[in-house]
C-alpha positions in Angstrom: 0.0 0.0 0.0 2.8 2.5 0.9 4.6 1.8 -2.4 1.3 2.5 -4.3 0.9 5.8 -2.3 4.4 6.7 -3.1 3.8 6.0 -6.8 0.6 8.1 -6.7 2.5 11.0 -5.1 5.2 10.8 -7.7 2.7 10.7 -10.5 0.8 13.8 -9.2 4.1 15.7 -8.8 5.1 14.8 -12.3 1.7 16.0 -13.5 2.2 19.4 -11.8 5.6 19.7 -13.4 4.2 18.8 -16.8 1.4 21.4 -16.5 4.0 24.1 -15.8 6.2 23.0 -18.7 3.2 23.0 -21.1 2.0 26.3 -19.6 -1.4 24.7 -18.7 -1.4 25.7 -15.1 -4.6 27.7 -15.5 -6.5 24.9 -17.4 -9.2 23.1 -15.5 -9.2 19.3 -14.9 -11.9 19.0 -17.5 -9.9 21.0 -20.0 -6.9 18.9 -19.5 -8.9 15.7 -20.0 -10.5 17.1 -23.2 -7.1 18.3 -24.5 -5.5 15.0 -23.8 -8.4 13.1 -25.5 -8.2 15.3 -28.6 -4.5 14.7 -28.8 -4.9 11.0 -28.4 -7.6 10.7 -31.0 -5.9 13.0 -33.5 -2.9 10.8 -34.1 -0.8 13.1 -31.8 -2.2 16.3 -33.3 -2.0 15.3 -37.0 -5.8 14.9 -37.8 -9.0 16.6 -36.8 -11.3 14.9 -34.2 -15.1 14.8 -34.4 -17.1 15.5 -31.3 -18.8 12.1 -31.5 -15.5 10.3 -31.1 -14.4 12.7 -28.4 -17.5 12.1 -26.3 -16.7 8.4 -26.3 -13.1 8.7 -25.3 -12.4 7.2 -21.8 -10.9 10.5 -20.5 -14.1 12.5 -21.1 -16.8 9.9 -21.4 -18.2 10.7 -17.9 -18.1 14.5 -18.4 -21.6 16.0 -18.6 -22.2 17.5 -22.1 -22.2 21.2 -20.8 -18.8 20.5 -19.1 -17.4 19.1 -22.3 -18.5 22.1 -24.4 -17.3 24.5 -21.7 -13.9 22.8 -21.7 -13.7 23.1 -25.5 -14.7 26.7 -25.3 -12.0 27.4 -22.6 -9.4 25.5 -24.6 -10.2 27.6 -27.7 -10.0 30.8 -25.7 -6.6 29.7 -24.4 -5.4 28.9 -27.9 -5.0 25.2 -27.2 -7.5 23.8 -29.7 -9.7 25.2 -32.5 -13.0 24.4 -33.9 -12.6 23.5 -37.6 -15.1 24.0 -40.5 -18.6 25.3 -40.2 -20.3 26.2 -36.9 -22.0 22.7 -36.8 -19.1 20.6 -38.2 -18.2 19.2 -34.8 -14.5 19.0 -35.7 -11.7 20.1 -33.4 -7.9 20.1 -33.7 -4.9 20.8 -31.5 -3.6 24.3 -32.1 -0.1 25.0 -33.2 
């Protein structure tokens, strides 16, 4: 049990360090989950991701729809992802 707690503590500390390095310290937990899911589904930022696939990803599957859409909006405002195509296209991509 103590080893598992040590591993958990190390993992959380690594996450804090990664957030600082990626300049994502102000991102919410939901935004981080959505950003990671988009990155995972987009072949590491190479393709666009449709919202229907995003909703099914294990990192965001349990998020309520309003939270998912608020996270997408927040990420877009922060310049981390962009909505692609028409207003109703449902496509998103990693910025940069």
